[in-house]
N, C-alpha and C positions, 0 to 999 in steps of 0.2 A: 363435873365439866371437864372438855375435850383438855388433853396436856401435849409436852412435845414428843409428835413423831408418835403420834393416836392418830393411828389408819384405821381401825374400826366406830364405830359407830359410838355415843357416846353410852356407861351403862342406863338404864330403863330404869324411870321412877312412878310408873305409872303404867296398869293394863295396856292402855293402848299403846306406847309404844313397846310394850312387848310383843304385839302382836305387826306392828309396823318393824320389827326386828327378825322376827318370823317370817315374814314375808319375801323381806330382801334376803335372807338366808336362804329362801325355796327360789327366786327367782334367779339368784348370781348362780343355782345349781343345777339348774336347765340352760344359762348359757357356760356353762362351763362346759356341758354335753353337748349342745348344738356348737361351741368352739373345735373340740376334740374330733366331732363327727367331720366336720367343714377342713379342717385341717387336711384330717386322714385322708380323705377324699382327693384332696388337694394335691396333696402330695405324690398321691397313689397313679393319678393325671401326670407326674412328670416323669415316673418310671415303668408304666408298663408298654403295653407293646403290642394290645390290642387296635386293630385296624378293619374296619369292614365299610367298606363303598357302596355297600350299594343301602345302608342304614337309615330310612329316611324318618319312619317315628317311629317311637315305642309307648303306647300310650298306656299297658300297663306301670314302666315307672313312674311315669307323669302322673297316674294317677294318685299310685305311689309318693313321691314328693309335694302335693296339693294339700293330700288328705293330714301325712304325717308336721305336716305346722299348722296344721288346723286346729288338731286335737291337740300339739302342743300352748299354742295362745289360748287354749280355751282353757287351759291347766294353770295360767297366769291370771287369765281376765279375771274368772269365777269366786280366787281369794281378793285381787285388788278391786273386785264392787262389793262384795264382801267387808272388807275392812274399809272402803270411802264410807255407807252406812252407819258402819262401827261409830267415825271420828264425829259425823253429824248427828248422831243421837241423843239427847237430852233428855236424863229424870229426873222429876222430882228433885232440882239442884238445892240443896242447904242456905248457900250463899250466893248473891251476884257482885261479882267484879267489872267496873268498866272503864278501858285504858283508852287515853286519849290523846292523840300523837301528835307532837308539837317538831318544829324545826328552833333543835334537838334537842330533845326530854318529852318524856312521855306524863301525863296523872293521871292519877287515879280516884274511882270515886268508890268506897262502898255503898252505895246506896238502900243498901238495908238497917243502915245503921245514922238514920238524920243528916246523911247525905255526908258522909265521914271522906274528907278528899285531902289531898297532897300532891306533888308533884316530886320527881322521881332525875336528881342530876346526878351525870355520873359525877368521884369528887378522882379530886390529884391522888397519883400513883405517890403513897410516901415510902422510901426503903424500909425505912426503920418498923414500920407497922407488917408483922408477921401478917396477919391479921388484914391487910389489902390488897386485894384483887385486883393487878394493873388493869386499867382499863373497863373491867368488870363490877368494880364496884358502886353502888349510891348511897345517895347521904338517905332516901329512904326507902326501907323495903316495903312489899308486896310481901303482907303476914299474911297466909291460908290457913283453913285445920285439913289434917291428911285421913284420909278415911274415909270423905265426903265429898261426896258427887257437888263439883264447882262451874257454876257459868260464870265466861266469860265475855261482856260486849263489846267489841274492840270499832275503835271511829278514830277519824283528825280531823287537824283544822287547819289544815295547809293541804301536804302536799302529800303524797300517797306513802304508807308506811305499813313496814311487816314487825306484827309481833309474833315472836319466834322466839320456842326452847327449846333444844334439843332433845335432853334427855328427857322430856314429858311429852313429844310426841306429838308437840304444837307446833303451828303457822298458820299467822291468819292475815289475811291484808288490812290496814288501816285506812280507809277508804273516804275522803270527805264527804259530809253530807249522805253517807250510808253506813247503818247500823249494823257491822257484822256477829254473828255470835257461836263462840263455840264453849267447846267443856272438856273440865280438867277433873282429874281423880288421882290425888299426889297418894303411895300407900307406905311412904317412908319418908319421916322427921329428913332435914339434911339444909343446904342452899344449894339452890337453883340459877343456873344464871343464859341468858338470851341474852342476844342484839336485835337489833330491827335488823331485814336482812332484805328488804326493798331500796332500788339507788332513790333515796329523797333525797339529797342534797350533797354537800363536802364534806358535813360531819354524820354522817348517816352513821360510819363504825361507833360514834363516839355517840350514842343513846342506850348503853345496855340498861336491860330489863334482870330485878333480883327478886326472887321467892326466894322468903321462910319458910318451912313447914314446918307446921308443930304440932302439936296434941289439944283437938278438943279442948282439952281443960284448961289450957295455960291461955 
């Protein structure tokens, strides 16, 4: 869960989120290198005394500053495409969870178990209860098994919502009249939080998501 003054990404709880963090770091290193190079060149321009009245073109330098950015973009694009395909890959899921967005709460269906369904509302914050998380706690948690492939089906009944859990690397839009699909693989037990990250109305930030990951034996 994100805490005060936490500027980093949340600790991952799934292999996909680990890959997203690796890609973020990889891209950030490339951006830092570009920023340093461009900054050095701009500062150098202010202080050098090179002048050439007869300079009209420089085909070699133009070739170099066309090829180098192209190679740099390839280094960003290839891992990005790999990650996009990994996020969509779904291989023999153990369980399916259907998530339906409403204004402003979520309802869930475990369609593998005789249509078990429930609504999940945010609960009022109680200072005296140390286990109560402000604006994140719900009355009915999603219980999912760890170390298993899970399919998530997402839709909405009224407006566009977005089912998002940062520590699991999941963000998928819930569109009315459309069933979107994604997958989860939780690799440790714990409680993971998310919120609707679409501007779906006045109470957009008051429809949290709470997943409790437990062992398959439980």
